[in-house]
C-alpha positions in Angstrom: 108.1 87.1 141.7 111.4 87.9 140.1 111.3 84.6 138.2 108.0 85.6 136.7 109.4 89.0 135.6 112.4 87.3 134.0 110.3 85.6 131.4 107.3 88.0 131.4 109.3 91.0 130.0 110.8 89.2 127.0 107.4 87.6 126.3 105.7 91.0 126.3 108.4 92.3 124.0 107.9 89.4 121.6 104.1 89.9 121.7 104.5 93.6 121.0 106.8 93.0 118.1 104.4 90.4 116.6 101.5 92.8 117.0 103.5 95.6 115.3 104.3 93.2 112.4 100.6 92.3 111.9 99.6 96.0 111.5 99.8 96.9 107.8 102.4 99.5 107.0 102.3 101.4 103.7 104.8 103.7 102.2 103.9 107.3 101.4 104.3 106.6 97.7 101.8 103.7 97.9 99.3 105.9 99.8 99.7 108.7 97.2 99.2 106.2 94.4 96.0 104.9 96.0 94.7 108.4 96.7 95.4 109.3 93.0 93.5 106.2 91.8 90.6 106.9 94.2 90.3 110.5 93.1 90.0 109.3 89.5 87.1 106.9 90.0 83.4 107.5 90.1 82.2 108.6 93.6 78.5 108.0 93.1 78.4 104.4 94.4 80.4 103.6 97.5 79.9 99.9 96.9 82.0 100.2 93.7 85.0 102.0 95.3 87.0 98.9 96.0 86.2 97.1 92.7 87.0 100.2 90.7 90.3 100.8 92.4 91.2 97.1 92.1 90.4 97.1 88.4 92.5 100.2 87.8 95.5 99.1 89.9 95.7 95.5 88.7 94.6 96.5 85.2 97.6 98.7 84.8 99.9 95.7 84.8 101.5 94.8 81.5 101.4 91.1 80.5 105.2 91.2 80.2 105.9 93.0 83.5 108.3 91.2 85.7 106.9 92.8 88.9 103.2 93.1 88.8 101.4 95.5 91.1 99.1 93.7 93.5 96.0 95.4 94.9 96.2 96.1 98.7 92.7 96.1 100.0 93.7 97.4 103.4 95.3 100.5 101.9 92.2 101.0 99.7 90.0 100.8 102.7 92.2 103.3 104.5 91.9 105.8 101.7 88.1 105.3 101.5 87.9 105.8 105.3 89.8 109.1 104.9 87.3 110.1 102.2 84.3 109.2 104.4 85.7 111.4 107.2 85.6 114.5 105.0 82.6 116.7 105.5 79.9 116.3 102.8 80.6 119.7 101.3 84.3 118.8 101.0 83.4 115.6 99.3 81.2 117.4 96.9 83.9 119.9 96.0 86.4 117.1 95.5 84.1 114.9 93.4 85.0 115.3 89.8 88.1 117.4 90.6 91.0 115.0 91.1 93.5 117.6 92.1 91.2 119.0 94.9 90.4 115.4 95.9 94.1 114.6 96.2 94.8 117.7 98.2 92.0 116.9 100.7 93.1 113.3 101.1 96.8 113.9 101.5 97.3 115.3 104.9 
């Protein structure tokens, strides 16, 4: 029994670390940027949320930029999920009002 525990605990620790590494982690600056982009797009067609955000984020790259910003679909989906969790009246108030939208989505 002790022999099993000897290798079981390190194995579980490695598995936990690997699982933690697979979960996407985003900085608060990245999230704030994606919220700002989301709040600036048209909110009438949910199917266009991701393509619009991707176009704005990747379209802001200059041809001569050394470090190009790459679109992070998981972060975009997280912001969209946060939006969808808002009550319909809060969504309506935030639509077309980027400042109110950003305040609602930044908890």
